[in-house]
N, C-alpha and C positions, 0 to 999 in steps of 0.2 A: 744177759740183759741187766742183771743187778750190778755188774761191773761198771756199767755206764753211769750209774748213780753214785757209786762209791768212789770212783776215781777223782772227781772234783773235790769231794769231801776230804779224801786222804791228802790231796795236794794242798788244800787249805790248811789242814792240821800241821803238815810239815812246815809250811811257810810261817805259820804262827810260832811254831817251836823254834825255828831259826831266828826269828825276830826276838823272841824272849831270851834266847841264849846270847844273842848279840848285845843285849841291853837296850834295845830300842834304837831310835834314830840318833844320828851324830849330834843333832841339835840339842838334845836333852842329856847328853852324857855327863854334864856337870851338876845334875839335879841334887844329888846327895851332898856335893861339895858346897853348893850355894845354900842349901838348907842348913848345913852345919854352920856356915858363917852367920846366918841369921839367928840360929838357936844360941850361938855364943855371944850375940850382941853386936856384931860388926854391922856398921851402917855406911852406906856410900852417899855422899852429898855431891850433887852435880847439876848440870844444866844441859838441856837438849842441844843447844848450839855449840857446846864444848866438844871439840874433836877428840880430845884426850878421854873425855867421858865416854864418847861413842866407841873408842878403841877398847876401853875397859869393859863396856857392856858387850861388845862383839866377842870378846874372848870367852864369855860365858855361854854364848849362843842363846838358845831358847831358855836355858836354865836361869838367865838373869831375872826372870819373873819371881824367883825365890829369894833374891837379894833384897834386904831392906834398903830401899832407895828413897832419898828425899830430893825432889826437884826444887832447888833453891829459888829460882825466879817465882815459883808458885808458893813458896813457904819462906819468904824473906825473913820474917821475925824469928822463926825457928833456927834458921841458918845463922843469923846474927847472934842469937842467944848461945849457940854452940861454938861461936868463934870461928866459923868457916871463912877462910881468907881467899881460897882459890878452889878450882875444880880440876879433877875430882879430888875429894878428900874422903878418906876412910877414917871413921871414928871407931876406935877399939873399945872394948868393954871397960878397960882400965882408964879411959879418958884420953889416952894418947891419940894423936892424929897423924896419919900418913898422907902427905900431900903429893899430888901428881899421880901419874899412872904407876900402879904397883905390879900388875901382872899376877897371874894365878899362883905361880911358884912362891912369890913373896907373901901373898895372902895365906897360902898354905903354911908357910913357915911361922908366920905370926900367930895363926889361929890354932894350929895343930890339926886342922881339918885335912883329910887326905884327898889328894887328887886321884882321879881314876887312872889306871895304867893305860899307856898308849898301846894301841894294837898295831 
């Protein structure tokens, strides 16, 4: 009779272990990478209607929430003050700007932040 109670608990524990070893969902696999970019001072300037911005965001999946992002139509003065001429624009800590879609590999090279290994 005790086996009936323990079986679901053991199944749950194994499932949690598999998820933990797998690193969570695919949507958040770039969490550490995105957090590293923000910690190092990388910022992305963009606009919701910009298809290139949407592509850049999509590449991060759910991890984009950790990227320092400025929505220029909502922050016009800040974007003008920073000299943002087009979207997306990545501002690096040294003041350089990378205009257009960069992709995760380029951002990794520029920042030194490591991308997770592909499985």
